[in-house]
DSSP file (Angstrom, degrees, kcal/mol; ACC not computed):
  #  RESIDUE AA STRUCTURE BP1 BP2  ACC     N-H-->O    O-->H-N    N-H-->O    O-->H-N    TCO  KAPPA ALPHA  PHI   PSI    X-CA   Y-CA   Z-CA
    1    1 A M    >>        0   0    0      0, 0.0     4,-1.2     0, 0.0     3,-0.7   0.000 360.0 360.0 360.0 -45.4   90.8   83.7  107.9
    2    2 A D  H >>  +     0   0    0      1,-0.2     4,-1.3     2,-0.2     3,-0.8   0.917 360.0  60.7 -50.9 -50.2   89.9   82.3  104.5
    3    3 A G  H 34 S+     0   0    0      1,-0.3    -1,-0.2     2,-0.2     3,-0.1   0.785 105.0  47.4 -53.8 -32.7   91.0   78.9  105.5
    4    4 A D  H <4 S+     0   0    0     -3,-0.7    -1,-0.3     1,-0.2    -2,-0.2   0.707 108.8  56.0 -81.8 -22.6   88.5   78.7  108.3
    5    5 A A  H << S+     0   0    0     -4,-1.2     2,-0.4    -3,-0.8    -2,-0.2   0.745 101.6  62.6 -83.6 -21.6   85.8   80.0  106.1
    6    6 A L  S  < S-     0   0    0     -4,-1.3     2,-0.3    -3,-0.1     3,-0.1  -0.827  72.9-142.7-110.7 144.6   86.1   77.2  103.5
    7    7 A R    >   -     0   0    0     -2,-0.4     3,-2.9     1,-0.1    -3,-0.0  -0.684  46.2 -72.2 -93.6 153.0   85.6   73.4  104.0
    8    8 A K  T 3  S+     0   0    0     -2,-0.3    -1,-0.1     1,-0.3     3,-0.1  -0.186 122.2  14.3 -49.4 130.2   87.8   70.8  102.3
    9    9 A G  T 3  S+     0   0    0      1,-0.3    -1,-0.3    -3,-0.1     2,-0.1   0.312  93.2 132.7  87.8  -8.4   87.0   70.6   98.8
   10   10 A A    <   -     0   0    0     -3,-2.9    -1,-0.3     1,-0.1     2,-0.2  -0.345  59.4-109.8 -78.3 158.9   85.1   73.8   98.6
   11   11 A F    >   -     0   0    0      1,-0.1     3,-1.6    -3,-0.1     4,-0.2  -0.619  16.4-123.8 -91.8 151.8   85.8   76.3   95.8
   12   12 A Y  G >  S+     0   0    0      1,-0.3     3,-1.7    -2,-0.2    -1,-0.1   0.823 109.8  65.9 -59.3 -34.1   87.5   79.6   96.4
   13   13 A R  G 3  S+     0   0    0      1,-0.3    -1,-0.3    -3,-0.0    -3,-0.0   0.646  88.2  69.8 -67.0 -11.0   84.6   81.4   94.8
   14   14 A D  G <   +     0   0    0     -3,-1.6    -1,-0.3     2,-0.1    -2,-0.2   0.563  69.0 120.8 -77.8  -8.2   82.4   80.2   97.6
   15   15 A L    <   -     0   0    0     -3,-1.7     2,-0.2    -4,-0.2     3,-0.1  -0.281  64.0-128.7 -55.5 138.1   84.1   82.5  100.0
   16   16 A R        -     0   0    0      1,-0.1    -1,-0.1   -11,-0.1    -2,-0.1  -0.584  34.8 -84.4 -89.0 157.0   81.6   84.9  101.5
   17   17 A K        -     0   0    0     -2,-0.2     2,-0.4    37,-0.1    37,-0.2  -0.284  51.7-169.4 -56.4 132.4   82.2   88.7  101.5
   18   18 A S  E     -a   54   0A   0     35,-2.7    37,-2.2    34,-0.2     2,-0.4  -0.993  16.7-164.7-134.8 141.4   84.4   89.8  104.4
   19   19 A V  E     -a   55   0A   0     -2,-0.4     2,-0.5    35,-0.2    37,-0.2  -0.990   4.5-164.5-123.7 124.4   85.4   93.2  105.9
   20   20 A I  E     -a   56   0A   0     35,-3.1    37,-2.7    -2,-0.4     2,-0.5  -0.913  11.7-163.2-105.8 129.3   88.3   93.6  108.4
   21   21 A I  E     -a   57   0A   0     -2,-0.5     2,-0.5    35,-0.2    37,-0.2  -0.976   6.8-167.7-119.2 120.7   88.3   96.9  110.2
   22   22 A F  E     -a   58   0A   0     35,-3.1    37,-3.4    -2,-0.5     2,-0.6  -0.920   7.8-156.6-106.0 127.5   91.3   98.2  112.0
   23   23 A I  E     -a   59   0A   0     -2,-0.5     2,-0.4    35,-0.2    37,-0.2  -0.915  19.6-176.9-111.0 115.3   90.6  101.2  114.3
   24   24 A C  E     -a   60   0A   0     35,-3.3    37,-2.6    -2,-0.6    38,-0.2  -0.872  33.6-159.5-119.2 143.2   93.8  103.1  114.8
   25   25 A T  S    S+     0   0    0     -2,-0.4     2,-0.3    35,-0.2    35,-0.1   0.022  87.1  50.0-101.6  25.1   94.6  106.2  117.0
   26   26 A F  S    S-     0   0    0      0, 0.0    35,-0.2     0, 0.0    37,-0.1  -0.928  99.5 -96.8-153.7 165.1   97.7  106.8  114.7
   27   27 A D        -     0   0    0     -2,-0.3     3,-0.3     1,-0.2    33,-0.1  -0.819  32.4-165.9 -97.7 109.1   98.0  107.1  110.9
   28   28 A P  S    S+     0   0    0      0, 0.0    -1,-0.2     0, 0.0    -3,-0.0   0.727  87.5  32.8 -63.3 -24.2   99.3  103.5  109.8
   29   29 A F  S    S-     0   0    0      4,-0.1    -2,-0.0    -3,-0.1     0, 0.0   0.442 100.7-123.6-120.5  -3.8  100.3  104.8  106.4
   30   30 A G  S    S+     0   0    0     -3,-0.3    -3,-0.0     3,-0.1     0, 0.0   0.622  79.8 111.5  76.8  12.9  101.4  108.4  106.9
   31   31 A E  S    S-     0   0    0      2,-0.1    -1,-0.1     0, 0.0    -4,-0.0   0.443  79.5-125.5 -98.6  -2.1   99.0  109.9  104.4
   32   32 A N        +     0   0    0      1,-0.2    32,-2.9    31,-0.1     2,-0.2   0.667  57.6 147.4  60.8  24.4   96.7  111.7  106.8
   33   33 A L  B     -c   64   0B   0     30,-0.2    -1,-0.2     1,-0.1    30,-0.2  -0.506  48.8-144.2 -73.7 152.7   93.6  110.0  105.6
   34   34 A G  S    S+     0   0    0     30,-0.9    26,-2.8     1,-0.3     2,-0.4   0.799  89.0  25.1 -81.2 -35.8   90.7  109.3  108.0
   35   35 A K  E     -B   59   0A   0     24,-0.2     2,-0.4    29,-0.2    -1,-0.3  -0.992  60.9-170.7-134.2 137.0   89.9  106.1  106.1
   36   36 A Y  E     -B   58   0A   0     22,-2.3    22,-2.5    -2,-0.4     2,-0.5  -0.998  11.4-169.2-122.0 125.6   92.0  103.8  104.0
   37   37 A T  E     -B   57   0A   0     -2,-0.4     2,-0.4    20,-0.2    20,-0.2  -0.984   5.4-172.4-124.5 128.2   90.2  101.0  102.2
   38   38 A F  E     -B   56   0A   0     18,-3.0    18,-2.3    -2,-0.5     2,-0.3  -0.930   8.3-175.7-122.4 135.7   92.1   98.2  100.5
   39   39 A N  E     -B   55   0A   0     -2,-0.4     2,-0.7    16,-0.2    16,-0.2  -0.916  39.7 -94.7-121.4 158.5   91.0   95.4   98.2
   40   40 A N        +     0   0    0     14,-0.7    10,-2.4    -2,-0.3    11,-0.6  -0.633  54.1 158.9 -82.1 118.8   93.1   92.6   96.8
   41   41 A I  B     -D   49   0C   0     -2,-0.7     2,-0.4     8,-0.3     8,-0.2  -0.892  46.6 -96.0-132.6 157.7   94.5   93.3   93.4
   42   42 A C        -     0   0    0      6,-2.7     6,-0.3     3,-0.6     3,-0.1  -0.569  24.4-148.8 -76.1 129.0   97.3   92.0   91.4
   43   43 A E  S    S+     0   0    0     -2,-0.4     3,-0.3     1,-0.2    -1,-0.1   0.873  97.2  49.4 -71.9 -33.6  100.4   94.2   91.8
   44   44 A E  S    S+     0   0    0      1,-0.3     2,-0.4     2,-0.1    -1,-0.2   0.802 125.7  25.4 -73.2 -29.5  101.6   93.4   88.3
   45   45 A K  S >  S-     0   0    0      3,-0.2     3,-2.0     1,-0.1    -3,-0.6  -0.844  71.1-167.1-140.5  95.0   98.3   94.1   86.7
   46   46 A K  T 3  S+     0   0    0     -2,-0.4    -1,-0.1    -3,-0.3    -3,-0.1   0.641  85.0  60.9 -67.9 -15.9   96.3   96.6   88.8
   47   47 A D  T 3  S+     0   0    0     -6,-0.1     2,-0.8     1,-0.1    -1,-0.3   0.467  87.1  90.2 -90.7   3.4   93.0   96.0   86.8
   48   48 A L    <   -     0   0    0     -3,-2.0    -6,-2.7    -6,-0.3     2,-0.3  -0.842  62.4-170.2 -98.0 112.3   93.1   92.4   87.9
   49   49 A A  B     -D   41   0C   0     -2,-0.8    -8,-0.3    -8,-0.2    -2,-0.0  -0.751  27.5-131.8-103.1 143.2   91.3   91.8   91.1
   50   50 A L        -     0   0    0    -10,-2.4    -9,-0.1    -2,-0.3    -1,-0.1   0.826  31.2-141.4 -65.7 -26.6   91.5   88.7   93.1
   51   51 A G        +     0   0    0    -11,-0.6    -1,-0.1     3,-0.1   -10,-0.1   0.640  61.4 126.0  88.5   9.3   87.8   88.6   93.5
   52   52 A D        -     0   0    0    -12,-0.2   -34,-0.2     2,-0.1     3,-0.1   0.547  67.9-132.5 -85.5  -1.6   87.6   87.3   97.1
   53   53 A E        +     0   0    0      1,-0.2   -35,-2.7   -36,-0.1     2,-0.6   0.884  56.8 144.1  56.8  39.2   85.5   90.2   98.2
   54   54 A C  E     -a   18   0A   0    -37,-0.2   -14,-0.7   -14,-0.1     2,-0.4  -0.952  26.7-175.5-111.2 126.3   87.7   90.7  101.2
   55   55 A T  E     -aB  19  39A   0    -37,-2.2   -35,-3.1    -2,-0.6     2,-0.5  -0.960  12.4-155.6-120.6 140.8   88.1   94.4  102.1
   56   56 A K  E     -aB  20  38A   0    -18,-2.3   -18,-3.0    -2,-0.4     2,-0.5  -0.967  10.1-167.6-115.6 128.6   90.4   95.9  104.7
   57   57 A I  E     -aB  21  37A   0    -37,-2.7   -35,-3.1    -2,-0.5     2,-0.5  -0.982   5.5-164.4-122.4 128.6   89.5   99.2  106.2
   58   58 A F  E     -aB  22  36A   0    -22,-2.5   -22,-2.3    -2,-0.5     2,-0.6  -0.966   5.7-159.9-110.5 120.5   91.8  101.3  108.4
   59   59 A I  E     -aB  23  35A   0    -37,-3.4   -35,-3.3    -2,-0.5     2,-0.7  -0.906   1.3-165.4 -98.1 120.1   90.2  104.1  110.4
   60   60 A N  E >   -a   24   0A   0    -26,-2.8     3,-2.5    -2,-0.6   -35,-0.2  -0.908   5.9-160.0-109.2 100.8   92.8  106.6  111.4
   61   61 A S  T 3  S+     0   0    0    -37,-2.6   -36,-0.1    -2,-0.7    19,-0.1   0.616  90.3  51.2 -63.2 -12.7   90.9  108.7  114.2
   62   62 A K  T 3  S+     0   0    0    -38,-0.2    -1,-0.3   -29,-0.2   -28,-0.1   0.396  93.7 103.0-104.7  -0.4   93.5  111.6  113.6
   63   63 A G  S <  S-     0   0    0     -3,-2.5   -30,-0.2   -29,-0.2   -29,-0.2  -0.233  83.3 -73.8 -86.6 171.3   93.1  111.8  109.9
   64   64 A I  B     -c   33   0B   0    -32,-2.9   -30,-0.9     1,-0.1   -29,-0.2  -0.304  34.6-158.1 -56.4 142.2   91.3  114.1  107.5
   65   65 A R    >   +     0   0    0    -32,-0.1     3,-1.8   -31,-0.1    -1,-0.1   0.273  39.1 140.4-114.2  14.3   87.6  113.5  107.5
   66   66 A D  T 3  S+     0   0    0      1,-0.3   -32,-0.2     0, 0.0     3,-0.1  -0.235  77.7   7.6 -41.1 127.9   86.8  115.0  104.1
   67   67 A N  T 3  S+     0   0    0      1,-0.2     2,-0.3     0, 0.0    -1,-0.3   0.707  98.5 125.1  65.8  15.5   84.2  112.9  102.4
   68   68 A L    <   -     0   0    0     -3,-1.8    -1,-0.2     1,-0.1     2,-0.1  -0.792  66.1-101.2-104.2 156.0   83.5  110.7  105.3
   69   69 A S     >  -     0   0    0     -2,-0.3     4,-2.6     1,-0.1     5,-0.2  -0.340  26.0-114.3 -75.9 157.0   80.0  110.3  106.6
   70   70 A K  H  > S+     0   0    0      1,-0.2     4,-2.2     2,-0.2     5,-0.2   0.878 115.4  54.3 -58.0 -41.4   78.8  112.1  109.7
   71   71 A D  H  > S+     0   0    0      2,-0.2     4,-1.8     1,-0.2    -1,-0.2   0.921 109.4  44.8 -58.5 -46.7   78.4  108.8  111.6
   72   72 A L  H  > S+     0   0    0      2,-0.2     4,-2.6     1,-0.2     3,-0.2   0.957 112.2  52.6 -68.9 -46.3   81.9  107.7  111.0
   73   73 A S  H  X S+     0   0    0     -4,-2.6     4,-1.5     1,-0.2    -2,-0.2   0.845 110.1  49.4 -54.8 -36.0   83.3  111.2  111.9
   74   74 A C  H  X S+     0   0    0     -4,-2.2     4,-1.9    -5,-0.2    -1,-0.2   0.846 109.7  51.3 -73.8 -31.7   81.3  111.0  115.3
   75   75 A L  H  X S+     0   0    0     -4,-1.8     4,-1.8    -3,-0.2    -2,-0.2   0.899 109.8  50.8 -72.9 -38.1   82.8  107.5  115.9
   76   76 A M  H  X S+     0   0    0     -4,-2.6     4,-1.8     2,-0.2    -2,-0.2   0.792 108.4  50.9 -61.3 -33.8   86.2  109.1  115.3
   77   77 A D  H  X S+     0   0    0     -4,-1.5     4,-2.9    -5,-0.2     5,-0.4   0.886 110.2  51.7 -67.3 -45.5   85.5  111.8  117.7
   78   78 A Y  H  X S+     0   0    0     -4,-1.9     4,-2.1     1,-0.2    -2,-0.2   0.837 106.7  50.3 -65.9 -37.4   84.5  109.3  120.1
   79   79 A I  H  < S+     0   0    0     -4,-1.8    -1,-0.2     2,-0.2    -2,-0.2   0.931 116.7  44.5 -58.7 -48.2   87.7  107.2  119.7
   80   80 A E  H  < S+     0   0    0     -4,-1.8    -2,-0.2     1,-0.1    -1,-0.2   0.888 130.5  17.2 -68.9 -43.6   89.7  110.4  120.2
   81   81 A S  H  < S-     0   0    0     -4,-2.9    -3,-0.2     2,-0.2    -2,-0.2   0.653  85.2-130.4-104.8 -16.4   87.8  111.9  123.2
   82   82 A G  S  < S+     0   0    0     -4,-2.1    -4,-0.2    -5,-0.4    -3,-0.1   0.436  70.6 121.8  77.8  -0.8   85.8  109.1  124.8
   83   83 A S        -     0   0    0     -6,-0.4    -1,-0.2     2,-0.0    -2,-0.2  -0.875  58.5-136.2-100.2 114.0   82.8  111.5  124.7
   84   84 A P        +     0   0    0      0, 0.0     3,-0.1     0, 0.0    -9,-0.1  -0.391  24.5 175.1 -70.4 144.0   79.8  110.3  122.8
   85   85 A Q        +     0   0    0    -11,-0.2     2,-0.3     1,-0.1   -10,-0.1   0.536  59.6  32.4-122.6 -11.8   77.8  112.6  120.5
   86   86 A D  S  > S-     0   0    0    -12,-0.1     4,-2.6   -15,-0.1     3,-0.3  -0.888  90.4 -88.9-144.0 177.1   75.3  110.7  118.8
   87   87 A D  H  > S+     0   0    0     -2,-0.3     4,-2.6     1,-0.3     5,-0.2   0.872 122.3  48.5 -57.1 -45.2   72.9  107.7  119.4
   88   88 A F  H  > S+     0   0    0      1,-0.2     4,-2.4     2,-0.2    -1,-0.3   0.907 115.1  45.1 -64.7 -41.9   75.4  105.1  118.1
   89   89 A T  H  > S+     0   0    0     -3,-0.3     4,-2.8     2,-0.2    -1,-0.2   0.831 110.5  52.3 -72.9 -34.5   78.3  106.5  120.2
   90   90 A K  H  X S+     0   0    0     -4,-2.6     4,-2.1     2,-0.2    -2,-0.2   0.932 113.5  45.2 -66.5 -45.5   76.1  106.8  123.3
   91   91 A T  H  X S+     0   0    0     -4,-2.6     4,-2.3    -5,-0.2    -2,-0.2   0.931 114.8  48.9 -62.6 -41.1   75.1  103.1  122.9
   92   92 A L  H  X S+     0   0    0     -4,-2.4     4,-2.5     1,-0.2    -2,-0.2   0.918 110.5  48.9 -61.8 -45.1   78.6  102.2  122.2
   93   93 A N  H  X S+     0   0    0     -4,-2.8     4,-2.4     1,-0.2    -1,-0.2   0.869 108.6  54.2 -64.9 -36.7   79.9  104.1  125.3
   94   94 A E  H  X S+     0   0    0     -4,-2.1     4,-2.2     2,-0.2    -1,-0.2   0.948 110.5  46.9 -60.7 -48.2   77.1  102.4  127.5
   95   95 A R  H  X S+     0   0    0     -4,-2.3     4,-2.3     1,-0.2    -2,-0.2   0.897 110.4  52.6 -65.3 -37.7   78.5   98.9  126.3
   96   96 A V  H  X S+     0   0    0     -4,-2.5     4,-2.1     1,-0.2    -1,-0.2   0.929 109.5  50.6 -58.6 -47.5   82.1  100.1  127.0
   97   97 A E  H  X S+     0   0    0     -4,-2.4     4,-1.3     1,-0.2    -2,-0.2   0.903 110.3  48.2 -56.8 -47.9   81.0  101.0  130.5
   98   98 A I  H  < S+     0   0    0     -4,-2.2    -1,-0.2     1,-0.2    -2,-0.2   0.890 112.3  47.9 -68.2 -40.1   79.4   97.7  131.1
   99   99 A L  H  < S+     0   0    0     -4,-2.3    -2,-0.2     1,-0.2    -1,-0.2   0.880 110.0  54.2 -65.6 -37.2   82.4   95.7  129.9
  100  100 A R  H  <        0   0    0     -4,-2.1    -1,-0.2     1,-0.2    -2,-0.2   0.793 360.0 360.0 -71.6 -26.9   84.8   97.9  132.0
  101  101 A S     <        0   0    0     -4,-1.3    -1,-0.2    -5,-0.2    -2,-0.2   0.514 360.0 360.0 -86.6 360.0   82.8   97.1  135.2
């Protein structure tokens, strides 16, 4: 993904911030968290970050929802049940129905 974002001769620091979101109906890491957030750090020196501003978020619709926003919790409910509960999931459901037809 980074290779496509940089032109030949551009500097690594010129990369724009990116967020990759994985929506899972299973727990990919077995820790029962509702959300896992990762940033690139050095394994040998944990306080040294790569600084590429790339964040990877894994949503586990079956995980614990403590400390998650109401909006994210509603999205997780929608993923699990298919029943919209708020304005965002109602809009999302309408789009899903259009795409399915």
